[in-house]
C-alpha positions in Angstrom: -17.4 28.5 -11.3 -15.2 28.6 -7.8 -13.5 25.8 -6.7 -14.3 24.1 -2.8 -11.2 24.2 -0.5 -10.5 21.2 0.4 -11.1 19.9 3.7 -7.6 19.2 5.8 -6.4 15.6 5.7 -4.3 13.4 8.3 -2.2 11.2 7.7 -4.7 8.7 8.9 -7.5 10.4 6.7 -5.1 9.5 3.7 -4.1 6.1 4.7 -8.4 5.8 5.4 -9.4 6.7 1.9 -6.7 5.4 0.5 -7.6 1.5 1.4 -11.8 2.6 0.5 -10.5 3.5 -2.8 -8.5 0.2 -2.8 -11.6 -2.0 -1.2 -13.9 -0.2 -4.0 -11.7 -1.2 -7.0 -11.8 -4.9 -5.5 -15.2 -4.8 -5.8 -16.0 -2.8 -8.9 -12.6 -3.0 -10.7 -10.2 -0.7 -12.2 -11.3 2.7 -11.6 -10.4 4.9 -14.5 -7.6 6.8 -13.5 -5.4 8.5 -16.5 -5.7 11.5 -15.2 -4.9 10.1 -11.7 -2.0 7.9 -12.6 -0.6 10.6 -14.6 -0.4 13.7 -11.8 1.3 10.9 -9.8 3.7 10.5 -11.6 4.5 14.3 -11.8 4.1 14.5 -8.8 6.6 11.7 -8.0 7.7 10.4 -4.6 8.0 7.0 -2.8 6.0 4.3 -3.3 3.7 5.3 -0.7 3.6 8.7 -1.7 2.3 7.6 -5.3 -0.5 5.1 -4.2 -2.0 8.0 -1.1 -1.3 11.1 -4.3 -3.7 8.9 -7.0 -5.8 7.3 -4.3 -6.7 10.7 -3.0 -7.1 12.3 -6.8 -9.9 9.6 -7.3 -10.7 10.4 -4.0 -12.1 13.9 -4.5 -13.0 13.4 -7.8 -15.4 10.9 -6.8 -16.3 12.2 -3.8 -15.1 10.0 -1.0 -13.2 12.9 0.6 -17.2 14.3 1.0 -18.2 10.9 2.0 -15.7 11.0 4.6 -16.9 14.1 6.3 -20.3 12.3 6.8 -19.2 9.4 7.5 -17.6 11.7 10.9 -20.4 13.7 11.5 -22.3 10.7 12.1 -20.2 9.0 13.7 -20.0 12.5 15.6 -23.8 11.9 16.5 -23.6 8.2 17.1 -21.0 8.9 19.4 -23.3 11.8 21.2 -26.6 9.3 20.8 -24.4 6.9 23.0 -23.1 9.5 25.7 -26.6 10.4 26.1 -27.4 6.6 26.8 -24.5 6.2 29.2 -25.8 9.6 31.3 -29.2 8.4 31.8 -28.7 4.5 31.9 -25.8 5.2 35.0 -28.4 7.5 36.3 -31.2 4.7 36.1 -29.1 2.2 37.7 -28.5 4.0 41.2 -31.6 5.0 41.7 -33.0 1.5 40.7 -30.3 0.7 43.3 -31.5 3.0 46.4 -35.3 3.1 45.2 -37.3 5.8 46.9 -36.2 6.1 50.5 -40.1 4.2 51.4 -37.5 0.7 52.2 -34.4 0.0 53.9 -32.0 -0.8 51.2 -30.2 -4.6 50.7 -27.0 -2.9 50.6 -25.5 -6.5 48.0 -28.4 -6.1 46.1 -27.6 -2.9 45.6 -24.0 -3.0 44.6 -24.8 -6.0 42.2 -26.8 -3.3 40.4 -24.7 -0.4 40.0 -21.7 -2.5 39.7 -22.9 -6.4 38.2 -23.6 -5.3 34.6 -20.5 -3.8 34.6 -18.4 -6.2 35.7 -19.6 -8.6 33.4 -19.1 -6.5 30.5 -16.1 -5.8 31.2 -14.9 -9.9 31.5 -16.5 -9.7 28.3 -14.1 -7.4 26.8 -11.6 -8.9 27.5 -12.3 -12.1 26.6 -12.7 -10.5 23.7 -9.4 -8.8 23.5 -7.6 -12.3 24.1 -10.0 -14.4 21.7 -11.7 -12.6 19.1 -8.5 -9.4 18.4 -9.8 -5.8 17.8 -12.7 -7.2 19.4 -14.6 -3.9 20.6 -17.7 -5.1 22.2 -21.1 -5.4 21.2 -21.0 -1.1 22.0 -18.0 -0.8 19.4 -20.1 -2.1 17.1 -22.9 -0.5 17.4 -21.2 3.0 17.2 -20.1 1.5 13.8 -23.3 1.0 12.7 -24.7 3.7 13.5 -22.2 5.9 11.8 -22.9 4.5 8.9 -26.2 4.9 9.3 -26.7 8.0 10.3 -23.6 9.4 7.0 -26.6 9.2 5.2 -24.3 8.7 2.3 -24.1 5.8 -0.1 -20.6 6.7 -1.3 -19.5 5.3 2.8 -20.1 1.9 2.4 -16.4 1.2 2.0 -15.4 3.3 4.6 -16.2 1.4 7.5 -14.3 -1.6 5.7 -11.2 0.4 5.0 -10.7 2.0 8.4 -11.0 -1.7 9.9 -8.8 -2.7 7.9 -5.9 0.1 7.8 -6.5 -0.6 11.9 -6.1 -4.4 11.7 -2.5 -3.5 10.2 -0.9 -3.0 14.0 -4.4 -4.4 15.9 -5.4 -1.2 16.6 -9.3 -2.0 16.3 -9.1 -2.9 19.7 -7.4 0.1 21.4 -10.1 2.9 19.1 -12.8 0.7 20.3 -11.7 -0.3 23.3 -11.3 3.6 24.3 -15.1 3.9 23.5 -16.4 1.1 25.0 -14.2 2.1 28.3 -15.2 5.9 28.3 -19.1 5.2 28.0 -18.7 2.9 30.8 -16.3 5.5 32.6 -19.6 7.9 31.6 -22.1 5.5 33.3 -20.1 4.6 36.2 -19.7 8.8 37.1 -23.7 9.6 35.9 -24.5 6.8 38.7 -22.3 8.1 41.2 -23.4 11.2 41.1 -26.8 9.9 40.5 -25.8 8.0 43.9 -24.4 11.4 45.4 -27.7 13.1 45.0 -30.0 10.7 46.4 -27.8 10.4 49.4 -27.9 14.0 50.1 -31.2 14.5 49.8 -33.5 11.3 51.3 -33.2 9.3 54.4 -32.0 5.8 53.1 -31.4 2.7 55.5 -29.2 0.0 54.7 -29.8 -4.3 55.6 -28.6 -7.2 54.3 -30.3 -10.0 54.1 -29.9 -14.1 54.0 -31.5 -17.3 54.2 -28.5 -19.5 53.4 -25.0 -17.5 54.1 -23.7 -17.2 57.6 -23.2 -13.7 59.4 -19.3 -13.6 59.3 -19.7 -14.0 55.4 -21.0 -10.5 55.1 -18.9 -9.1 57.5 -15.7 -10.6 55.4 -17.2 -9.5 52.3 -18.1 -5.8 53.7 -14.4 -5.4 55.0 -12.6 -6.9 52.4 -14.2 -4.5 49.7 -14.4 -1.9 51.8 -10.4 -2.0 52.0 -9.1 -0.3 49.4 -12.1 2.5 49.0 -10.5 3.0 53.5 -7.4 4.0 51.9 -9.4 7.2 49.8 -10.7 8.1 53.4 -14.3 6.4 52.4 -15.8 5.5 55.7 -16.4 1.3 56.5 -18.9 -0.2 59.0 -17.0 -1.7 61.6 -17.8 -5.3 62.5 -20.9 -4.2 65.2 -22.6 -2.1 62.3 -22.2 -5.0 60.2 -23.5 -7.3 62.3 -26.7 -5.0 63.8 -27.3 -4.1 60.1 -28.9 -7.6 59.3 -31.9 -6.9 61.6 -34.0 -5.0 59.8 -35.8 -3.0 62.7 -32.0 -1.5 63.5 -31.8 2.6 62.6 -28.8 4.2 63.7 -27.4 7.2 62.1 -24.1 6.4 62.2 -24.5 2.9 60.5 -26.1 4.7 57.6 -23.9 7.3 57.0 -20.7 4.6 57.4 -22.9 2.2 54.7 -23.1 5.1 52.9 -19.7 6.4 52.0 -18.5 2.4 52.0 -21.0 2.2 48.9 -20.0 5.0 47.5 -16.7 4.5 47.9 -16.9 0.3 46.6 -18.5 2.3 43.4 -16.2 4.7 42.9 -13.1 2.4 43.2 -14.1 -1.2 41.6 -16.7 0.1 39.3 -15.3 3.9 37.9 -11.8 3.6 37.8 -11.3 0.2 35.8 -13.2 1.8 33.5 -11.0 5.4 33.2 -7.7 3.8 33.7 -8.8 1.3 30.5 -9.8 3.9 28.7 -6.4 6.1 29.5 -4.1 3.1 28.4 -6.5 2.3 24.6 -6.2 6.0 23.9 -2.3 6.3 24.8 -2.1 2.4 22.4 -4.2 4.1 20.1 -2.3 7.6 19.7 1.3 5.7 20.0 0.0 3.7 17.3 -1.5 5.4 15.1 1.5 7.8 14.6 3.3 4.1 13.1 0.5 3.0 10.3 1.9 2.6 7.1 0.1 1.2 4.0 1.1 -2.8 3.5 2.9 -2.0 0.2 3.1 -5.8 -0.2 -1.3 -6.2 -1.0 -1.4 -7.3 -5.1 -2.9 -4.5 -5.5 -0.2 -2.2 -4.3 2.3 -4.2 -5.8 1.0 -4.3 -9.1 -0.6 -0.8 -8.6 3.5 0.4 -8.4 4.3 -0.9 -11.9 1.7 1.7 -13.1 3.4 4.5 -11.2 6.9 4.0 -11.1 8.6 4.4 -14.3 10.8 1.3 -15.3 13.9 3.2 -15.1 12.8 3.4 -11.1 12.3 0.0 -10.3 14.8 -1.6 -12.6 17.3 0.9 -12.9 19.0 2.9 -16.3 20.1 -0.6 -18.2 21.3 1.1 -21.4 23.8 4.2 -22.1 21.7 7.5 -23.1 21.4 7.7 -27.2 23.4 10.6 -29.2 20.3 11.6 -30.7 17.0 12.0 -28.7 14.2 11.4 -31.6 12.7 14.2 -32.8 9.2 15.2 -31.0 5.6 14.3 -33.2 3.7 16.6 -34.7 0.7 17.4 -32.4 2.2 18.9 -29.7 4.8 22.0 -29.5 5.4 22.8 -26.5 8.8 22.9 -25.0 7.7 23.5 -21.5 6.9 26.5 -19.0 4.2 28.6 -21.8 2.7 31.4 -20.1 -0.4 31.6 -22.8 -0.9 28.3 -25.1 -3.1 27.0 -28.0 -4.3 23.8 -28.7 -6.9 22.7 -30.8 -9.4 19.2 -30.3 -10.1 16.9 -33.3 -10.3 20.0 -36.2 -10.7 19.6 -39.8 -7.0 19.0 -41.6 -8.7 21.2 -44.4 -8.9 24.5 -41.7 -6.2 27.1 -42.4 -4.5 25.9 -38.7 -3.2 27.3 -36.6 -3.6 31.2 -36.9 -1.3 34.1 -37.1 -0.4 34.0 -33.2 1.3 36.8 -31.4 4.1 36.2 -30.1 4.6 34.9 -26.2 1.7 32.4 -27.4 2.8 28.3 -27.6 1.5 26.8 -30.4 -0.1 22.9 -29.0 -1.0 21.9 -32.2 -3.9 19.8 -32.7 -5.2 16.5 -30.6 -6.5 14.0 -32.6 -5.3 10.9 -31.3 -4.6 9.0 -27.7 -1.3 9.4 -28.3 -0.9 12.8 -28.8 -3.6 13.2 -26.1 -0.8 11.7 -24.0 1.8 13.6 -24.2 0.0 16.8 -24.1 -2.0 16.5 -21.0 1.7 14.9 -19.2 3.7 18.0 -20.5 1.0 20.4 -19.4 1.1 18.5 -15.9 4.7 19.0 -15.5 4.8 22.8 -17.1 1.0 24.3 -16.3 0.2 26.6 -18.8 -1.0 30.8 -17.1 -3.6 30.3 -20.0 -5.0 27.6 -22.4 -7.2 28.3 -25.1 -8.9 25.2 -26.3 -10.3 25.6 -29.6 -13.4 23.2 -31.2 -15.0 22.5 -33.6 -18.5 22.9 -33.1 -19.9 21.3 -36.1 -19.0 18.1 -34.3 -21.2 16.6 -31.4 -20.1 17.5 -27.7 -19.1 13.4 -27.1 -18.0 13.0 -23.2 -15.0 12.1 -25.1 -13.8 15.4 -25.8 -15.7 17.0 -22.8 -13.7 14.6 -20.6 -10.3 15.8 -22.2 -11.1 19.0 -22.1 -12.0 19.4 -18.7 -8.4 17.7 -18.0 -6.6 20.0 -19.6 -8.5 22.7 -18.3 -7.3 21.4 -14.8 -3.4 21.4 -16.2 -3.7 25.3 -16.4 -4.7 28.4 -13.8 -7.3 30.1 -16.8 -9.1 28.0 -19.4 -11.5 29.5 -22.3 -13.2 27.0 -24.9 -13.0 28.8 -28.4 -16.4 27.3 -30.6 -14.6 27.7 -34.0 -16.7 29.8 -36.7 -18.1 27.5 -39.8 -16.3 27.9 -42.5 -17.6 30.4 -45.1 -20.3 29.0 -47.1 -21.8 27.5 -44.0 -23.7 27.6 -41.0 -23.5 25.9 -37.6 -26.5 23.9 -36.4 -28.0 25.8 -33.5 -29.2 23.3 -31.3 -25.6 21.4 -31.7 -24.2 25.1 -31.2 -26.5 25.0 -28.0 -25.5 21.2 -26.9 -21.7 22.7 -27.0 -23.0 26.0 -24.5 -24.8 24.1 -22.3 -21.6 21.4 -21.9 -19.2 24.2 -21.4 -20.9 25.8 -18.8 -21.4 22.6 -16.8 -18.1 22.5 -17.0 -17.4 26.0 -15.4 -15.8 27.3 -18.5 -15.7 29.9 -20.5 -16.4 29.9 -24.2 -16.9 32.4 -26.9 -17.4 32.2 -30.8 -15.0 34.9 -31.7 -11.3 34.6 -31.2 -10.0 35.3 -27.7 -6.4 35.8 -28.7 -6.5 38.6 -26.9 -7.3 37.3 -23.2 -4.6 34.8 -24.7 -2.0 37.3 -25.3 -2.7 39.2 -22.3 -5.2 37.7 -19.9 -7.6 40.1 -20.7 -10.6 40.7 -23.3 
């Protein structure tokens, strides 16, 4: 069975998956992690590296890496949906502000239509930033919700909370979600600006202002104040006479229309698009800067307890006693010395079986694994010095229980190539055909080659 290549994980992905595994264990209890811990100890490294190695091994085994890819696909689809929504919303705002040209445009009513909601949402984001911490606003929460729904993967349930947990460490959630929010509003304002220009270029609009309780001077002052910054960039601003004349509905001056159009476009650009664009760039800068400094919070109780299992006592406490003059002899059952190219091991074989068979030179006998301690020692040795070829002998008269199959799977991951030898029945006995078929089906599901004949030639040379 050909293994699929693992996707490349960024440092943020590694932290993200590590937090997802922690949250999963907090909700469902510790995972079956014997092999993960053993491989992590063999890898070595600093505290964060140890925790990450273990979490990533568990994430790959349990499909969390694939779930992360699905979540990313859902996030991209959600972002695309929001981008389209922003573009159409911006165009709709411009159309609603100007209309079809059959009636004069009330300049301040149009300005309120184009900028009012934008400024209110911007004020809400600023208040959320100050009082609610990592607030991304309604759009940010909507994006996270859509991402999870579009992922359609039950294994991704912990990914969104894990991402927020990682980002809370340096309060980066506000900048990531803020980047999305301001980016969408920038697109909406850009779309509104383009639609505004298209309508002004293809239709004839008149501009007026109307009021019942305000005086003429109020509109003159407000118009000139709003037009001051756009005027610095070359946008036209109506003069005082044109502003006053626009209060008369019957007025239809070409120069006034052009100046009002330039003023409206400049105001939307300066007060609508540019603030959102600058805030998006600022959020992106803060996000990139903070992301590079992200680390695991090793003070969490779950990580402190985990390090006690992943780091040997000599690393955590230092060596307390001098080395003995002579080490204890290795117990029977695992006879590896390290660095073997070919290894033969039996699993739960009968004591009266004549074992091991005669072996050619260059083949290491790992004995028979019967108990948990022998299993642990063999797996640790093969993890440190993987075999080139591994032959696992099993007695097909026993049932292929889950524990035995799990051990075979772990052993196979400690060798470049693995085969299983289903031993023939002793003289005078016959194998149960149904049980033998169960073994064959179970080994096929593991993707392991198996044979009833002694494949010692393959073990010795790699060829049958």
